[in-house]
N, C-alpha and C positions, 0 to 999 in steps of 0.2 A: 667351702660354700662358693658357688659361682655368683659373682656379682652381676646383677641384671643391668643391662645397658639401657640408659635412659634415651628414649627416642623423642626428638623434637618434631611434633606434627604441626603442619601449617594450620592456622585457624581459618576455617572457611565460613564466611558469614552467611552465604546462601549459594545454592547450586547454579543459579542463573546469573550470577554477578559477572558482567562483562561490560565493556564500554558502551555498547548499544543500549543495554538495559539501563545503565547508569544515566545515559543521556535522557531517556524517556522519564526516568524517575526524577531527574533534576527539574524538568519542566513542570511536572506535577507539583513538586514541593514549592517551587517559585510562585505558582499561581495560588496554591493553598495558603501561603503566607500572606499574600496580598488580600485574599478574601477573609483572613483572620480565622481560618478553620483550625480546630483543636487537633492535636496529634492523634487522639483516640479516634477521630473521624477519618484522618488521612492514612494512618499507618496500615490499615487493611488493604488500601489501594496501592501501597508501595510495593506489593508483592502479588504474584499470581494466586488466584483462588485454588487452582489445582494444575498439575502438569503430569504428563505421561511420557515416558521414554521407553521405546521398544527396539528390539533387534529384529531386522527383517532379512532372513536368509532366503536366497532364491537360486534356482538353477540358471546359470549363464548359458548362452547358446552353445558353447563348447563342451557343456556337460559339467563344468566345475560348479561348486557351490560357493557363493560369496555372500557375506552379511553386510547390511547397511543399518546405520542408526536412524531411527525415526522419532519425531517429537510432535506433541500436541499440547497446547497450553490454553487454559481458560483464565483470563485475567479477572473479569468481574461479570456477574450474571444478574445484577439487580434489575436491569431493564428487560431481560428476556433471555432466550437461549443463545448460546455462543455462536458466532459466525465469523469466518475468516478463511483465508486461502491456504493452499498447500504449495510449497515451493520445493524445487529440486536444485540444490546448489552445494558445492564442496564446503562452503563456509557456514552451513546451517548448524546451529547448536542450540542448547536450551536457552541461553541468554538472548540470542538474536530472535528466536521465536517468541520468547516472553515479551521482548520489547515491542514487537509488532502487534502482539495480542493487546498490550496496553494501548497502543495507538488505535486499534480497532474499537476499544471501549469508548474512546473520545469521539471517534468518527460516528459511531452509532448514536451516541448521545447528542452530538452537535446536529446531526441530520434528523433528529427526532424519530429514529427508527427503533422498534422494540427488539433489539438484539443486544447481547453482551459481546465483549471483545474476546476473540479466539484467534489462534493461528497455528499452523503446523508446517512441517517440512521433513525432508529426508536429506541426509548428508551424502551427496553423490554428485559426480560430474555427469549431468544428464547426456551430454554429447558423447560420452564414452559408452553408452548403452544403446543397444538396438531397440527398435520399437517393441519387439516381443519381450525383451528384458525389462523395459520401462513398464509394460503392462503387468508383468509378473510382480515387479517391485511394488507398483501401486496397489494391486490387489492384496498383496501380503500385508502392506502397511495398513490398509483399510480394515482387513480382518483382525489385525492386532489391536486396532483402535475401536472395535465394535462397542465395548462398554462405554465409550465416550460419546458415540454418535447417535443421531436421530433427529427428525424434524423439530422436535421439542427440546432437544438437548444441545446439539452442535451441528451446524450446517456448514459443510465445506464448500470451497469455491476455488477457481484457478488463481494462480499467482506465478511467480517466476518459473519458467520452463515447464509449466503445465497449461493445458488448454481444454477445449470442449471435449476432445476425445478422452483425455484423462478423467474428466468429470463423468463421462459415460461409464468408464470402468469403475469409478467410485460408486455410482448409483447402482450398477449391476451387482457389484460385490456385496454391498449392504443388503440389497433386495434378495439376493440368493441366500444370505444368512438368515433373514427373518422370514422368508417364504412367500413374499409378495412384493410387488413393485412399490417403491417409496420414492416418488420423484422429488419431494421436498427435502430429502436428506442432503441434497447438493444443488448448487446453483452454477450457472455458466455452462449448462448442458447444451448439446445440439438441439436445435429447434424441433427436430423430428421426434424427440422423446421428452418434450415439455420445456425446452429452453426458451429464453426470451431474447431480448436484444443482447448482442455480445457484450460481456462484462468488460473485457479489455478495451473494446471500442468505446463503450459507454464511459469508462474512466477517462480516456483521452478527450471525449466529447465534453465531459465535465471540467477537465483542466482548461479547455478552450473557453467554455462559458465563464469560468471564474476569471480568466484572463481578460475577456471582453468587459466584464463588469468592473474589474479593478482599473483597467485603463480608462474607462469612461468616468469612473468616480474620482480617480486621482488626477485625471487630466495630465498624464505624463508623456503623451506622445503627440507627434505632429499629424500631418495628413495621412501618411502611410507608416504605421508602426512597424519597426523591424524586430524580428524574433530570432533567438538562437535556442535550439532544442538539443539538449544532451541526452542521448538515449532515443533510438529510433526503432523501438520494438512496436508492439501493438498500441501502447499508450501514446508514445511520442509521435508516431506516424499519424494516429487518429487526430491528435491535437493539432499537428501541423496542417492536416487536410482542412479541418474546420476553420482555422485561422486564415489559411490561404483563401478559402471561399469568402471570408469576410474582408478581404482586401489587405490583410497583413502581408508583409514581405519577410519570408523565411530566408535568412542570410547565412545560417550556420546549422549544421546537423552533425551529430556524433553517434557512433555505435561502437560495438566491441572491437571493430577492425580499425578504428581511427575516426577522423573528423574531416569535414569539408567546410570551406568558408568562401562565400562570394558576396561582397558588399552590395552588389547590384541585384542580388536575389538568386535563389536557387529555383530552377524549374521543377516544381514538385510533381506535376503530372508526368513529365518526361523521366524524372528519376524513378518514379513508381513503375513506369512502363518498362524501364531497363532492368528492373529487379523483379523477379517473380514474387518475392516476399520481402517485407521490411527487414533490414539488418545486414545489408551488404552494400557498402559505399565505395568499395575499391574500384569498381568499374566506371565510376562517374568522373569525367575529366573536365567538366565545365566549372570547376571551382578549385581553389587551392587546398591541398591536402595538408592538414596540420594535426597536432596531437589533441587529445581530449582536454588536457590541461590548458593548452593555448587557446582553445575555443572558448572556454569559460571567461577568458580575459579580453575578448573582443568587444568593441563598442556596439551596443544595441539598445533598444528600448526595453525589451522583455527577455529575460533569461529563464528558461524552463528546464530544470534538471529532472529527467525522467529515467535515470539509470539506477544507481545503487546508493546506499547511505554514505554520508560524510564527504560528499564531493565538494561542498563549499565549507571551508574550515578556516582556522585562524591563520594558516599559511597563505591562502589565496584570496581571502575575503576583501582585503584592501585593494586588490588588483582588479576587481570587477568594475566594468564600465557600463553597467546597465542601469536603468531607471526603476525596474521592478523585477522581483524574483517570484516565480510561481512554482511551487513544489509539486511536480508531477509524480515523483517517486516518494517512497516512505523515508523520512528522516534524512534527506540529502544535505541538510545544513546543521552544523554542530551548534551548541549553545554559545560557544566562543564567537563563532561567525555571526550568530544572531546579534550579539552585542555590537560587533563591528559594523554590521549593516545598519543597525539603529543609529550608531554614531555618524555614519555617512549619509543618513536620511534616505536610505534605499528601502522602500516598503517591501514586505514579503507576504505572499498569500500562503498560509501553512498547508502542509499535507493533509491534515485532518479535515480541511475544507476543500482544497483544490482537487484531490483525487478520490473524494468520497462518493462520486457519482456511480462508480462500479458497485459499491456497497448498496446504494439505493436501488439499482437495477436488480441486484441479488435479492433484495427484500421483495420487490414486485414479483420476481420469479417464484420465490418461496410461497407467497400468498396465492399465486395462481395455481401452484402445484397442490396446495392444501384444499382449495375449493374446486379444483378441476375446471377452471374457467380461464381461458387465455384472452388477454387483451391484445389488440392489434399493436403493431410496432409504433404506429403514429400515436395511439393513446399513451403508450408507455413513455415515448420520448417527450410528449407534452407534460406528463406528470413529472418527469425528471427535470425538465426546464424550470417548471414552477418551483420545485423543491430547491434546486440549486440557487436560483435567483432570490428566493425568500430567505434562504440561509445566509447568503451574502449580505442581504439587507440587515439581518440581525447582527452579524459580525461587525460590519462597518459601523452600525449604530452604536454598539458597545464600545468599539475602539474610539469613536469620536467623543462619546460621553465621558469615558474613563481616562481618555488621553493615554491609551496604551497601544502596543503594537497589535497588528491583526492576529498574530499567533496567540498573544496573551488574551485577546478578546475571545477568540474561538475556544481556547482552553477554559476560560472562565465560564462561558455558557455551558460547555460540555461537562465540566466538573460539577457545577452547581446542580445540574439535572441528576447526575449519578448520586451525589450526596443526598439530594432530596429523596430519591427513590430508596436509598439504603435506610434513611431515617424513617420513612413511612413504613417500610417493611419490618423494621426492627431487627434485633439480633437474636437469632435462634440458637440454642434453647434459652 
């Protein structure tokens, strides 16, 4: 008799377990404990409601066929249909997408928007593809995701390495499959086909608004506040522009090519004029060229990370020389760094507040698409200003009353609303 070999299989707790999701889950658990919520209430929120993983084969321009992994996750839909971006990046995986979907749940709840948290992405180096290859990949991804999508199910929007053109492909692909035009299946579209204010510019505008509110409330700067912005894409550049117009001095900027620093200030109009689009600092010679890591450690009043996750961590948090951190990116600060910043008495405006303006604009665009009535850009911006300032008021009020950080205050408001909605709806069946 042949003896069967015993195989030791690794125990997998869940398919989305990775550091990014663990970080999002950690923050949920911490706030839930402070609120005294029972595990039976919180456990469903510690994991996504549903997820979908697809393989997207496409023809490359040279005739070869290549397949790419695509993901879409719904975290919680108690408040409404899912809403969240699509990103193209080599590091996209189920865990990273699930983590951002959870963040989207808290953003929607905090901003009092009737959406649930969703997110999606394709694991690909977008720069390696031609425009026609990106279009074919986007359309194949959307086609595979059709069972998930719809204006009352899941509304996609732009994120990392996607833009208005990508959203036009998404809308057209979905519309061709159902047989009629559905503008509200996607936000961040070009204005000519039902788009509103640019979502990416709106996100940067919201980051700047939160910065202005925090600096005013915390009284942390002198006559001319100084700002360092890590990440100079659409969000970072829009935030820099608004703060510059309000008299702030931008002294440091970073993008994927490196960083520049000039303590006397960077001439933003001149820098923008030299570059046809944000994201290329190599040709700017009126500042010192340093690394991204070194830029974070320069002295300033406000540090705004607008790049990728985990940029402020336990290794560099004690080296920061800023008076305020405003999170323009999703999850740029780790929980360990949060604790260090709290110890150093450096306040932090969290991502679920600071960069939620793009989500708010997405909601306005969704509503306008449903009722086929477009508001003017001025009306939309005024609505956005009022919403951001009102939300800042609520977060600062809770932080002052409960003697907690701004992140904990924002999470407390967001989580309480989601839990209330789940309780009111009950558990089916």
